[in-house]
C-alpha positions as CSV (number, residue, x, y, z in Angstrom):
1,M,123.2,88.9,107.7
2,S,119.5,89.8,106.8
3,S,118.1,89.5,103.8
4,K,115.6,92.3,102.6
5,K,114.7,90.6,99.4
6,P,111.0,89.2,99.2
7,T,110.8,85.4,99.8
8,K,110.4,83.6,96.5
9,N,107.0,82.4,97.3
10,L,103.8,83.9,96.8
11,G,101.9,82.7,99.8
12,S,104.8,84.0,102.4
13,S,104.9,87.6,99.9
14,L,101.4,88.0,100.1
15,K,101.6,87.3,104.1
16,K,104.6,89.7,104.5
17,L,102.7,92.2,102.4
18,E,99.8,92.0,104.9
19,E,102.2,92.4,107.9
20,I,103.4,95.6,106.8
21,V,100.0,97.0,106.1
22,E,99.2,95.8,109.9
23,W,102.6,97.7,110.8
24,F,101.1,101.0,109.4
25,D,97.8,100.1,111.1
26,Q,99.1,100.2,114.3
27,Q,101.3,103.2,114.0
28,K,100.4,106.5,115.7
29,E,102.8,108.1,114.4
30,V,105.0,106.8,111.6
31,D,108.5,107.3,111.7
32,V,109.4,108.6,107.9
33,E,112.5,106.4,107.4
34,K,110.8,103.4,108.7
35,G,107.8,103.8,106.9
36,L,109.6,104.5,103.8
37,E,111.9,101.1,104.3
38,K,108.1,99.4,104.5
39,V,107.1,101.2,101.6
40,R,110.1,100.3,99.6
41,Q,109.7,96.5,100.8
42,G,106.1,96.7,99.9
43,V,106.7,97.7,96.5
44,E,109.4,94.8,96.0
45,L,106.6,92.4,97.2
46,I,104.2,93.7,94.9
47,K,106.4,93.6,92.0
48,Y,107.4,89.6,92.7
49,C,103.5,88.7,93.3
50,R,102.7,90.3,90.2
51,S,105.4,88.7,88.1
52,R,104.8,85.2,89.7
53,L,100.7,85.4,89.0
54,A,101.3,86.4,85.4
55,K,103.9,83.5,85.3
56,V,101.2,81.3,87.1
57,K,98.4,82.6,84.3
58,N,100.5,81.6,81.6
59,E,100.9,78.2,83.1
60,F,97.1,78.1,83.5
61,E,96.9,79.0,80.0
62,E,99.2,76.5,78.5
63,V,97.4,73.9,80.3
64,K,94.0,74.9,79.3
65,E,95.4,75.0,75.5
66,E,96.8,71.5,75.8
67,L,93.4,70.3,77.4
68,E,91.6,71.9,74.6
69,K,93.7,70.2,71.8
70,D,92.3,67.0,73.1
71,E,88.7,67.9,73.3
72,P,87.7,67.7,69.7
73,V,88.7,63.8,70.0
74,N,86.7,63.6,73.2
75,E,83.4,65.7,71.8
76,V,83.7,63.3,69.1
77,D,83.5,60.3,71.0
78,N,81.0,61.7,73.5
79,N,78.5,62.6,70.2
80,S,78.7,59.0,68.7
81,S,77.8,57.8,72.3
82,K,75.1,60.0,72.7
83,E,73.5,59.4,69.3
84,S,74.1,55.3,69.9
85,L,71.8,56.2,73.1
86,L,68.8,58.0,71.3
């Protein structure tokens, strides 16, 4: 039994979207039913990709915030080092 849900992987989902676009490009005449199914698959893949990208963006923001919390301590250390060199 074949599942039509997108693979839960951003890379493979993007690849599948490319395959759908190529399929449409290769068709001289698109069967309405097949075309509609491809569009539905594409929409599900796009929804997944958007959701995953939003999560990744949030993860990057969290990492950035953690790094910025440590920055003031590092800046003081760097400034005192620079002052001693002057």
